[in-house]
N, C-alpha and C positions, 0 to 999 in steps of 0.2 A: 349665219344660217340662213338655209332658202326656206322661202314663204310660199307653198304651193298656192294658186288661185284659188282652188277648190278641193274637196276630199272626195266626193262621191266618184266612184269608178264608173266610166262609161260602159254602155252596155256590151261592147266587145272585149272587156277586160274582166279579168277574176283575180281574187286574193288566194295565194295557196302557200303551201310550204314546200320547198322543192328539196329533196333528198339528195346529199352528195356524197364523196368519199371523206369529205372533212365536216360532216354534221348536216342538219337540216337550216335552212336559210328561208325567212319570211321575202316572199316575192310578189310583185303583180306582173302579170302577163296579159298579153294583147295580141290579136291578130293571128295568120296564118303566113308560114314562111314561103310566099310565092317568090319573092324576090330576096329573100334571105332573112337573118335572124341577127338580133342586136342584143347585147348585154349592157346593161347600164348600172355604173357604179357611183354611188353618191359620194358627197364631200363630207367635210368635219362638221359634227353634230347634226348630218342630214341623214335621209332615209329614202326608201322608194318612192314616198309621196312626192318627193321633189320632181319626179318625172311624170307626175299623173296627167299632167295637161298634154303630154307628148304621146301618149298610148293611143288615143284615137286616131290623130292624123297620120301617125306613122304607120298603123295597122290599115289604114285606108290606102297607104301607098304600097301595099303588098309586103310589109314586115311584121314578122313575129318579134315582139319586144319583151324583155324580161329586165325589171327593175327590181333591185335586190335592198335589202338592209344588210350590211354586212356585219361580220361577227360582233358583237357588243353594242350593235346599233337598234334602237326602238325594239322591234318585234323579234329580232334574232337575238337569242340570249348568248353571252360569252363569258370566259373565264374571269376571276378575280385577280389575275396575275397580268401585270404590263407587258411580260414576255410574249403572252399570246398574241399581242398586238404589234409586233415589230414588222416592219415593211415586208420582210421576205415571207413572215406567215400571213399576211394579208394578200400577197401576191399568190401564193398557192392557194388560197381561197378562192380567188378569181379564176385559177386553172381549173380547180374542182367544179366550180360553178358553170365554167365554159363546158366542161367534159359532160355534166348533167344535162345540160342544155342541148348539146350535140346528140346525146343518147337519146332525146326525147324526138329530136327530127329524124334521126335514123330509123325509129322505130314506125314512122309514118312514111319514110322512103322505101320505094321498092328495090332498088338497087344503088350502086355508087358509094363512094366514100362519104364519110360525115360531112356534112357542110361546115365550112368554117365561120366562126363567128365575128361580127362587127362589134368590136369593144369599145366603149366610150366611159371615160372617167371624168367626174365633175370635180375640180378644185383637187382637195385630197386626193379624191379618187382616180384622178388625172395622174399623180405621182405614183400611185398603187398601181394603176394599169400600164404605167410605163416600166414599172419594175417586172410585172407580168410578162411583158413583150420581151423585155431584156432575159429574163428567164428561159422562155421558149416562145417564139413567135408563130410557131406551126399552127396552133389551134385558131388563129386569127385572120380574118379577111381584111380588116383596116383598123385603125386606131384613130380615135378621135379625143383630143384633149380640149376639154370644155372648160374654159376660164381656169386654166392650170398652167402654172409657169416653170420656168426651168429649174428653179432652186428653191430657198426658203422665201417666204411671204414678206411682202413689204414692211418697213420698219414700224409704221403705225399699226399693223397687225400685229407684229412681234410684241408690242408693249402690251396690247390686250391678252395675248396668249400667255405671256408670262404673268400677268395677274391672274388668269384663270388657274395656272398651274399652282401659284401661292395658295389658292383657296382650298384645292383638294387636300383631304386630311385634316384640313382647319375647320371648314363648313360644311354643313348638309347641302345636297343638291338643291334642296329648295331655297335655301339661303343663297347659293351661288346663282341660282335663276334670278333671283331678286335683283342682286347686285347686277347681273348682265342687263336686265332690263333697265335699269338706272343708268348704265353707260350708253343707252341707246344706239344699238347697233344697227347698220343700214338696213338690215332686213327683218328687224324686230316687229312684233305686232304693233299697230298703232290703231288711231280711232277709225280707219278705213278699213282694217282687218275685219272680215267676218267673224263672228264670234267662234264658230265652230273651228275655224283656222287657228284663232288664238289660243283656245283651249289646246288644240291639237298640239300646237309648238310646245307649250307648258308640259302636255303628258309627254311628248316625244323626249324632251329633255331629262325628265325624271326617270325615264325608261333605260337611257343609256347607261352602259356600265362605266362606272367612272374610271377605271383603269385604261379603258379603251380611248377615252377622251383624253386622259393625260399621256399617253403613249403616242397618239396620233398628234396631239398638238404639239410634243416635242419634235416630231418628225417635221412639222410645218416651221418650226422654228432652227432646225439644223439641215435640213435636206441638201446635200451637195447639188452643183448643176451636173446634170448627167447628160446633157444634149448631145454633146459631141460623142458619147459612149452610145446613145440611142442611134444617132446618124449613121456611126461606124458599123453597128449591128445591122441596121436596114440595109446598107449598102452590101453587107456580106451574105443577105439572105439569096437562096435560089430563086425566088420569085419575089417580085415587087410586093410591099406591103403599104399601101396608101397611107397617109397621115394627114388629118386634118386638126387644125388648131383654131378653135371658134369660141368667139367671146362677145360680151356686149361692147358697146362703145366707149363705155367707162368701166373701170374695175379697181375695187379698193384693195384686192390681195396682191396681184401683180400689175403694174402699168401697163397700159395698152401698147406704149412702144416697146416694152420688153417683150410682150407678147408677139409682136411684129417680128421683132430680131429673132426670137426662138423658131418661129416659122420658116424664116430665111434659113438659119442654120440647119433645120431638118428637112429642107425641100419639102415642107408640108403645105398643103392647100390652107390658105388663110381666109377665115370667114368672121366679119364683123357684123353682128345683129344691131342695128342701129335702134336706140331708145332702150337698149337693155344695160343692164348692170352686170353683177357677178353671176346671176343666175339667169341667164337667156332662156332656159328650159322653163322656168316659172313665170318669167316677167314678159316673154315675147314667143310663148310656145309655138304659135302656127308658122312665125318666120324661120325659128329654129328647126322646127320638123322637116320644113320645107327644104332647108340647108342640109341637113342631115341626109334625108332621103336622096335629094340630088347627088350627093358625095358618095354615097353607097351605091348609087345606081352607076356610078362611073361617068356622070356626066358633068355638066357645067354646074358650080355652086351658085345660086341665086337667093339670099334669104329674103 
Protein backbone atom coordinates (compact mmCIF):
# COMPACT_ATOMS: atom_id res chain seq x y z
CA UNK A 1 0.00 0.00 0.00
CA UNK A 2 1.09 3.58 -0.61
CA UNK A 3 1.24 5.89 2.38
CA UNK A 4 0.38 9.50 1.48
CA UNK A 5 2.53 12.04 3.32
CA UNK A 6 -0.52 14.14 4.25
CA UNK A 7 -4.27 14.20 3.64
CA UNK A 8 -5.27 17.87 3.44
CA UNK A 9 -6.05 18.88 -0.12
CA UNK A 10 -4.04 21.89 -1.34
CA UNK A 11 -6.00 25.07 -2.11
CA UNK A 12 -5.82 24.39 -5.86
CA UNK A 13 -7.57 21.01 -5.49
CA UNK A 14 -11.06 19.75 -4.76
CA UNK A 15 -12.75 16.42 -4.06
CA UNK A 16 -15.81 15.49 -6.08
CA UNK A 17 -17.64 12.65 -7.76
CA UNK A 18 -17.06 12.33 -11.49
CA UNK A 19 -19.99 10.90 -13.47
CA UNK A 20 -19.03 8.58 -16.33
CA UNK A 21 -20.76 6.14 -18.64
CA UNK A 22 -19.78 3.39 -16.19
CA UNK A 23 -20.92 5.09 -12.99
CA UNK A 24 -19.58 7.71 -10.62
CA UNK A 25 -16.00 7.73 -9.37
CA UNK A 26 -14.56 9.60 -6.40
CA UNK A 27 -11.77 11.90 -7.61
CA UNK A 28 -9.39 14.62 -6.54
CA UNK A 29 -8.72 17.18 -9.20
CA UNK A 30 -6.52 20.23 -9.38
CA UNK A 31 -5.33 22.85 -11.82
CA UNK A 32 -6.30 24.16 -15.22
CA UNK A 33 -5.37 22.41 -18.49
CA UNK A 34 -3.09 25.12 -19.82
CA UNK A 35 -0.52 22.51 -20.86
CA UNK A 36 -2.65 19.38 -20.69
CA UNK A 37 -4.68 17.03 -18.50
CA UNK A 38 -3.52 13.92 -16.66
CA UNK A 39 -5.50 10.97 -15.33
CA UNK A 40 -3.87 9.12 -12.41
CA UNK A 41 -4.81 5.48 -11.67
CA UNK A 42 -3.83 4.05 -8.25
CA UNK A 43 -2.42 0.64 -7.44
CA UNK A 44 -3.44 -2.35 -5.35
CA UNK A 45 -5.04 -1.28 -2.02
CA UNK A 46 -4.49 2.30 -3.18
CA UNK A 47 -6.66 5.35 -3.76
CA UNK A 48 -6.63 8.90 -5.10
CA UNK A 49 -4.91 10.04 -1.89
CA UNK A 50 -1.72 8.31 -3.05
CA UNK A 51 -1.30 11.20 -5.51
CA UNK A 52 -2.26 14.02 -3.15
CA UNK A 53 1.28 15.40 -2.93
CA UNK A 54 1.51 15.63 -6.74
CA UNK A 55 -1.59 17.77 -7.20
CA UNK A 56 -0.21 21.21 -6.41
CA UNK A 57 3.20 20.91 -8.12
CA UNK A 58 1.60 19.54 -11.30
CA UNK A 59 -1.09 22.22 -11.23
CA UNK A 60 1.64 24.82 -10.84
CA UNK A 61 3.28 23.42 -13.99
CA UNK A 62 0.08 24.08 -15.96
CA UNK A 63 -1.63 20.70 -15.79
CA UNK A 64 -5.12 19.69 -14.82
CA UNK A 65 -4.73 16.53 -12.75
CA UNK A 66 -7.49 14.03 -11.94
CA UNK A 67 -6.66 11.27 -9.43
CA UNK A 68 -9.27 8.57 -8.96
CA UNK A 69 -10.51 5.79 -6.72
CA UNK A 70 -11.10 2.86 -9.04
CA UNK A 71 -14.25 0.80 -8.75
CA UNK A 72 -14.35 -0.92 -5.39
CA UNK A 73 -11.55 1.27 -4.03
CA UNK A 74 -12.07 3.44 -0.95
CA UNK A 75 -14.79 6.02 -1.82
CA UNK A 76 -15.90 4.50 -5.14
CA UNK A 77 -18.29 1.64 -4.39
CA UNK A 78 -18.23 -1.51 -6.48
CA UNK A 79 -20.16 -4.73 -7.04
CA UNK A 80 -19.73 -7.78 -4.83
CA UNK A 81 -18.78 -10.07 -7.73
CA UNK A 82 -15.15 -10.68 -8.66
CA UNK A 83 -16.02 -10.70 -12.38
CA UNK A 84 -16.67 -6.94 -12.12
CA UNK A 85 -12.95 -6.44 -11.49
CA UNK A 86 -11.53 -8.40 -14.39
CA UNK A 87 -8.73 -6.42 -15.99
CA UNK A 88 -10.79 -5.85 -19.14
CA UNK A 89 -13.54 -4.30 -17.00
CA UNK A 90 -11.08 -2.03 -15.21
CA UNK A 91 -9.58 -0.98 -18.56
CA UNK A 92 -13.06 0.00 -19.74
CA UNK A 93 -13.38 2.10 -16.58
CA UNK A 94 -10.18 3.94 -17.56
CA UNK A 95 -11.67 4.73 -20.94
CA UNK A 96 -14.91 5.94 -19.34
CA UNK A 97 -12.93 8.16 -16.97
CA UNK A 98 -10.82 9.54 -19.81
CA UNK A 99 -13.97 10.31 -21.81
CA UNK A 100 -15.55 12.12 -18.87
CA UNK A 101 -12.39 14.13 -18.23
CA UNK A 102 -12.13 15.02 -21.94
CA UNK A 103 -15.77 16.11 -21.96
CA UNK A 104 -15.04 18.50 -19.09
CA UNK A 105 -12.13 19.97 -21.05
CA UNK A 106 -14.21 20.23 -24.23
CA UNK A 107 -16.87 22.26 -22.43
CA UNK A 108 -14.25 24.87 -21.60
CA UNK A 109 -12.64 24.87 -25.05
CA UNK A 110 -13.85 27.22 -27.77
CA UNK A 111 -13.16 24.91 -30.69
CA UNK A 112 -10.99 22.05 -31.89
CA UNK A 113 -11.02 18.33 -31.08
CA UNK A 114 -11.07 17.14 -27.46
CA UNK A 115 -7.63 17.14 -25.89
CA UNK A 116 -6.01 13.76 -25.33
CA UNK A 117 -5.19 12.66 -21.81
CA UNK A 118 -1.83 11.87 -20.23
CA UNK A 119 -2.47 8.50 -18.59
CA UNK A 120 -0.52 7.36 -15.53
CA UNK A 121 -0.92 4.07 -13.70
CA UNK A 122 0.83 3.20 -10.45
CA UNK A 123 1.80 -0.45 -9.84
CA UNK A 124 -1.38 -2.50 -10.51
CA UNK A 125 -2.75 0.70 -12.06
CA UNK A 126 0.05 0.47 -14.61
CA UNK A 127 -1.09 -3.00 -15.67
CA UNK A 128 -4.66 -1.69 -16.01
CA UNK A 129 -3.47 1.41 -17.91
CA UNK A 130 -1.46 -0.80 -20.26
CA UNK A 131 -4.62 -2.83 -20.93
CA UNK A 132 -6.53 0.39 -21.62
CA UNK A 133 -3.94 1.53 -24.18
CA UNK A 134 -3.98 -1.90 -25.81
CA UNK A 135 -7.75 -1.66 -26.02
CA UNK A 136 -7.61 1.77 -27.70
CA UNK A 137 -4.76 4.27 -27.54
CA UNK A 138 -6.63 7.08 -29.29
CA UNK A 139 -7.76 9.01 -26.17
CA UNK A 140 -4.27 9.22 -24.72
CA UNK A 141 -1.43 11.67 -25.26
CA UNK A 142 1.11 9.59 -23.33
CA UNK A 143 1.43 6.62 -20.99
CA UNK A 144 3.41 6.60 -17.75
CA UNK A 145 4.00 3.30 -15.99
CA UNK A 146 4.82 4.29 -12.42
CA UNK A 147 6.59 1.51 -10.51
CA UNK A 148 4.82 -1.01 -12.71
CA UNK A 149 6.54 -4.02 -14.24
CA UNK A 150 6.05 -6.23 -17.27
CA UNK A 151 4.24 -9.17 -15.66
CA UNK A 152 3.45 -10.73 -12.27
CA UNK A 153 5.08 -9.26 -9.18
CA UNK A 154 8.25 -10.59 -7.57
CA UNK A 155 8.15 -13.91 -5.71
CA UNK A 156 8.37 -12.28 -2.26
CA UNK A 157 5.22 -10.28 -2.99
CA UNK A 158 3.51 -13.33 -4.46
CA UNK A 159 3.86 -15.03 -1.10
CA UNK A 160 2.13 -12.12 0.66
CA UNK A 161 -0.64 -12.00 -1.94
CA UNK A 162 -1.31 -15.73 -1.64
CA UNK A 163 -1.63 -15.38 2.13
CA UNK A 164 -4.03 -12.48 1.61
CA UNK A 165 -6.14 -14.45 -0.85
CA UNK A 166 -6.31 -17.33 1.62
CA UNK A 167 -7.70 -14.95 4.26
CA UNK A 168 -10.65 -13.70 2.20
CA UNK A 169 -13.80 -15.59 3.06
CA UNK A 170 -12.18 -16.89 6.25
CA UNK A 171 -11.37 -13.71 8.17
CA UNK A 172 -13.17 -10.39 8.47
CA UNK A 173 -11.54 -7.33 6.88
CA UNK A 174 -10.54 -6.04 10.34
CA UNK A 175 -8.84 -9.33 11.17
CA UNK A 176 -7.01 -9.29 7.84
CA UNK A 177 -5.87 -5.73 8.53
CA UNK A 178 -4.35 -6.74 11.84
CA UNK A 179 -2.57 -9.68 10.23
CA UNK A 180 -1.22 -7.42 7.48
CA UNK A 181 0.14 -4.97 10.02
CA UNK A 182 1.93 -7.80 11.81
CA UNK A 183 3.64 -8.71 8.53
CA UNK A 184 5.12 -5.20 8.56
CA UNK A 185 4.73 -4.31 4.87
CA UNK A 186 7.21 -1.74 3.60
CA UNK A 187 4.73 1.14 3.46
CA UNK A 188 2.66 0.30 6.55
CA UNK A 189 2.17 2.88 9.27
CA UNK A 190 4.91 3.11 11.89
CA UNK A 191 5.84 5.42 14.75
CA UNK A 192 6.75 8.18 12.28
CA UNK A 193 3.41 8.07 10.48
CA UNK A 194 1.12 11.01 11.36
CA UNK A 195 -1.87 9.75 13.37
CA UNK A 196 -4.40 11.00 10.81
CA UNK A 197 -2.58 9.16 8.01
CA UNK A 198 -2.43 5.95 10.09
CA UNK A 199 -6.17 6.22 10.73
CA UNK A 200 -6.76 6.83 7.04
CA UNK A 201 -4.83 3.71 5.99
CA UNK A 202 -7.00 1.61 8.30
CA UNK A 203 -10.22 3.31 7.15
CA UNK A 204 -9.30 2.92 3.49
CA UNK A 205 -8.59 -0.78 3.88
CA UNK A 206 -11.97 -1.39 5.50
CA UNK A 207 -13.74 0.60 2.76
CA UNK A 208 -12.31 -1.50 -0.08
CA UNK A 209 -14.65 -4.04 -1.65
CA UNK A 210 -13.22 -7.49 -0.75
CA UNK A 211 -14.01 -8.90 -4.20
CA UNK A 212 -12.01 -6.10 -5.79
CA UNK A 213 -9.00 -6.88 -3.63
CA UNK A 214 -9.26 -10.60 -4.37
CA UNK A 215 -9.62 -10.15 -8.13
CA UNK A 216 -6.78 -7.64 -8.43
CA UNK A 217 -4.48 -9.67 -6.17
CA UNK A 218 -4.96 -12.57 -8.58
CA UNK A 219 -4.04 -10.29 -11.48
CA UNK A 220 -0.79 -9.36 -9.75
CA UNK A 221 -0.05 -13.07 -9.36
CA UNK A 222 -0.90 -14.15 -12.90
CA UNK A 223 -0.31 -11.16 -15.20
CA UNK A 224 1.47 -12.27 -18.39
CA UNK A 225 4.29 -10.27 -19.92
CA UNK A 226 2.55 -8.05 -22.46
CA UNK A 227 5.54 -5.80 -23.14
CA UNK A 228 6.11 -7.02 -26.69
CA UNK A 229 2.39 -6.77 -27.40
CA UNK A 230 2.38 -3.17 -26.20
CA UNK A 231 5.54 -2.33 -28.17
CA UNK A 232 3.97 -3.73 -31.34
CA UNK A 233 0.74 -1.82 -30.74
CA UNK A 234 2.65 1.42 -30.19
CA UNK A 235 4.66 0.88 -33.38
CA UNK A 236 1.43 0.46 -35.36
CA UNK A 237 -0.14 3.72 -34.18
CA UNK A 238 -0.57 6.48 -36.79
CA UNK A 239 0.95 8.96 -34.31
CA UNK A 240 3.60 8.22 -31.67
CA UNK A 241 2.42 7.65 -28.11
CA UNK A 242 5.29 8.55 -25.76
CA UNK A 243 5.83 6.12 -22.90
CA UNK A 244 7.67 6.72 -19.65
CA UNK A 245 8.66 4.11 -17.08
CA UNK A 246 9.27 5.88 -13.78
CA UNK A 247 10.27 4.25 -10.52
CA UNK A 248 12.24 4.72 -7.36
CA UNK A 249 15.82 3.55 -7.06
CA UNK A 250 14.57 0.45 -5.22
CA UNK A 251 11.34 -1.47 -5.67
CA UNK A 252 9.97 -4.46 -3.77
CA UNK A 253 7.26 -5.35 -6.32
CA UNK A 254 9.42 -5.51 -9.47
CA UNK A 255 13.25 -5.41 -9.36
CA UNK A 256 14.67 -2.19 -10.76
CA UNK A 257 16.88 -4.01 -13.33
CA UNK A 258 13.70 -5.63 -14.67
CA UNK A 259 12.09 -2.21 -15.00
CA UNK A 260 15.20 -0.98 -16.83
CA UNK A 261 14.92 -3.88 -19.26
CA UNK A 262 11.19 -3.28 -19.77
CA UNK A 263 11.82 0.36 -20.68
CA UNK A 264 14.35 -0.71 -23.31
CA UNK A 265 11.90 -3.21 -24.80
CA UNK A 266 9.23 -0.49 -25.02
CA UNK A 267 11.54 2.25 -26.25
CA UNK A 268 10.30 4.19 -23.23
CA UNK A 269 11.80 7.13 -21.40
CA UNK A 270 13.33 5.67 -18.22
CA UNK A 271 13.26 7.83 -15.11
CA UNK A 272 14.61 6.85 -11.69
CA UNK A 273 13.78 8.95 -8.64
CA UNK A 274 16.66 8.53 -6.23
CA UNK A 275 15.77 7.90 -2.61
CA UNK A 276 12.31 6.58 -3.46
CA UNK A 277 10.90 3.07 -3.26
CA UNK A 278 7.71 1.66 -4.74
CA UNK A 279 5.75 4.91 -4.38
CA UNK A 280 7.80 7.89 -5.63
CA UNK A 281 4.53 9.80 -5.89
CA UNK A 282 4.24 9.73 -2.09
CA UNK A 283 7.90 9.41 -1.06
CA UNK A 284 9.52 12.00 -3.36
CA UNK A 285 6.58 13.97 -4.77
CA UNK A 286 8.48 17.11 -5.81
CA UNK A 287 11.02 15.15 -7.85
CA UNK A 288 8.30 12.90 -9.28
CA UNK A 289 6.09 15.82 -10.29
CA UNK A 290 9.04 17.51 -11.98
CA UNK A 291 9.87 14.35 -13.94
CA UNK A 292 6.24 13.85 -14.99
CA UNK A 293 5.75 17.43 -16.11
CA UNK A 294 9.03 17.39 -18.04
CA UNK A 295 7.94 14.22 -19.84
CA UNK A 296 4.49 15.58 -20.61
CA UNK A 297 6.05 18.83 -21.81
CA UNK A 298 8.05 16.79 -24.30
CA UNK A 299 11.38 17.99 -23.00
CA UNK A 300 14.22 16.37 -21.13
CA UNK A 301 13.24 14.43 -18.03
CA UNK A 302 15.22 15.39 -14.95
CA UNK A 303 13.82 14.19 -11.57
